[in-house]
LOFI-448118 format. One line per 10 residues: number of its first residue (from 0); their letters; for each residue x negated, y, z negated of C-alpha. Coordinates in steps of 0.2 Angstrom, whole numbers, m for minus. Each point is the difference from the previous one (the first is absolute). Layout:
BEGIN
NUM	a	X Y Z ~ ...
//
This chain:
BEGIN
0	mksitknnkg	191 78 409 ~ m7 6 m16 ~ 10 0 m16 ~ 1 16 m9 ~ m1 m2 m19 ~ 3 14 m12 ~ m10 2 m15 ~ 12 7 m13 ~ m10 4 m15 ~ 7 11 m14
10	fslvelivvv	17 8 m2 ~ 9 12 11 ~ 3 18 m5 ~ 18 m3 m2 ~ m2 m15 m11 ~ m12 10 m12 ~ 13 15 0 ~ 14 m12 m5 ~ m11 m8 m14 ~ m5 17 m7
20	liiaiiaval	18 6 1 ~ 6 m16 m10 ~ m13 3 m13 ~ 4 18 m2 ~ 19 m4 m2 ~ m4 m13 m14 ~ m12 13 m9 ~ 13 13 0 ~ 13 m12 m7 ~ m11 m6 m13
30	apqvirwven	m9 16 m6 ~ 14 6 m12 ~ 0 m17 m8 ~ m19 m1 m2 ~ 0 18 m7 ~ 14 m5 m13 ~ m10 m15 m5 ~ m16 9 m3 ~ 9 14 m10 ~ 9 m14 m10
40	sriasdletr	m16 m8 m4 ~ m8 17 m6 ~ 16 2 m11 ~ m2 m17 m7 ~ m18 4 m4 ~ 5 15 m9 ~ 13 m9 m10 ~ m13 m13 m5 ~ m11 14 m5 ~ 14 7 m11
50	ndiekmcqla	3 m17 m8 ~ m18 m3 m3 ~ m2 17 m9 ~ 16 m3 m10 ~ m7 m17 m5 ~ m17 7 m5 ~ 10 12 m11 ~ 10 m14 m8 ~ m16 m10 m3 ~ m9 14 m8
60	ltneyvfehv	14 2 m12 ~ m1 m18 m5 ~ m16 5 m10 ~ 7 3 m18 ~ m12 14 m3 ~ 4 9 16 ~ 19 m2 m3 ~ m2 7 m17 ~ m9 16 7 ~ 11 4 15
70	kdggytitit	2 18 0 ~ 17 8 m2 ~ 9 1 16 ~ m10 m14 8 ~ m10 2 16 ~ 3 4 18 ~ m10 m6 15 ~ 4 10 16 ~ m7 m5 17 ~ 5 12 14
80	kdltgthvsc	m4 m1 19 ~ 2 15 11 ~ m8 8 15 ~ m16 3 m10 ~ m2 m18 m6 ~ 4 m10 m16 ~ m1 8 m17 ~ 0 m9 m17 ~ 6 8 m16 ~ m1 m8 m17
90	dnasatsdpa	6 11 m14 ~ m12 0 m15 ~ m11 m13 8 ~ m16 10 m3 ~ 5 6 m18 ~ m13 m7 m12 ~ 13 1 m14 ~ 11 m14 7 ~ m11 m12 11 ~ 7 m17 m6
100	fwdqffaigg	13 m2 13 ~ m10 6 14 ~ m16 m10 m5 ~ 11 m15 0 ~ 9 4 16 ~ m16 3 10 ~ m8 m16 m7 ~ 15 m10 5 ~ 0 7 17 ~ m19 m3 2
110	yddlqdfkds	m3 19 1 ~ m15 9 m8 ~ 9 16 m4 ~ 13 12 6 ~ m10 5 15 ~ m3 m18 6 ~ 19 m3 m2 ~ 4 16 11 ~ m13 m5 13 ~ 8 m18 2
120	ieikstpvsa	19 4 0 ~ 8 4 17 ~ 17 2 7 ~ 2 m7 17 ~ 18 3 6 ~ 4 16 10 ~ 11 14 m7 ~ 17 m1 8 ~ 13 8 m10 ~ m11 13 m8
130	deivltvyvy	m17 8 2 ~ m8 m11 m12 ~ 2 m17 m8 ~ m1 m1 m19 ~ m3 m16 m10 ~ 3 3 m19 ~ m2 m12 m14 ~ 7 5 m17 ~ m6 m8 m16 ~ 11 4 m15
140	edghtfstle	m6 1 m18 ~ 11 m15 m4 ~ m10 m11 12 ~ 13 0 15 ~ m6 4 17 ~ 9 7 15 ~ m6 4 18 ~ 6 8 16 ~ m5 2 18 ~ 8 15 8
150	gcvssdlhvs	m2 7 18 ~ m1 m15 11 ~ 14 m10 8 ~ 2 m17 m7 ~ 15 m6 10 ~ 0 m17 6 ~ m15 m4 m11 ~ 1 m14 m13 ~ m14 m4 m11 ~ 1 m15 m11
//
């Protein structure tokens, strides 16, 4: 009598379907966490950008000549992200009558000029509570700075 041996190579269709189903369940369960993690990292990047710009302003004001020539009302840097992209506005940045602050600001940041600064800055988070995200840094004539980041959700985000 001959012995019959089966050559079972590979997986059965049922085993493959079970494995694919398990992977799909895990993916569905983890997807919201991954999406939240990615958005939190984008918000953290935007907060870091805000802090960097504010520190650049403060460092520019440490120059005595710049501090003495700060224009009345100070300066405002506004970076906006909407459906059309990122837009940068620096009030009075191109005025030749008051270049001291901006020259120092761009030099500290390693930018050649206003256009180089505009081309380098990007907001990465996604607008959630509004149609746009607005990052604003205010520089007051007394040398104090204040900054805001509005239009993105920052719950459960802690940046040290």
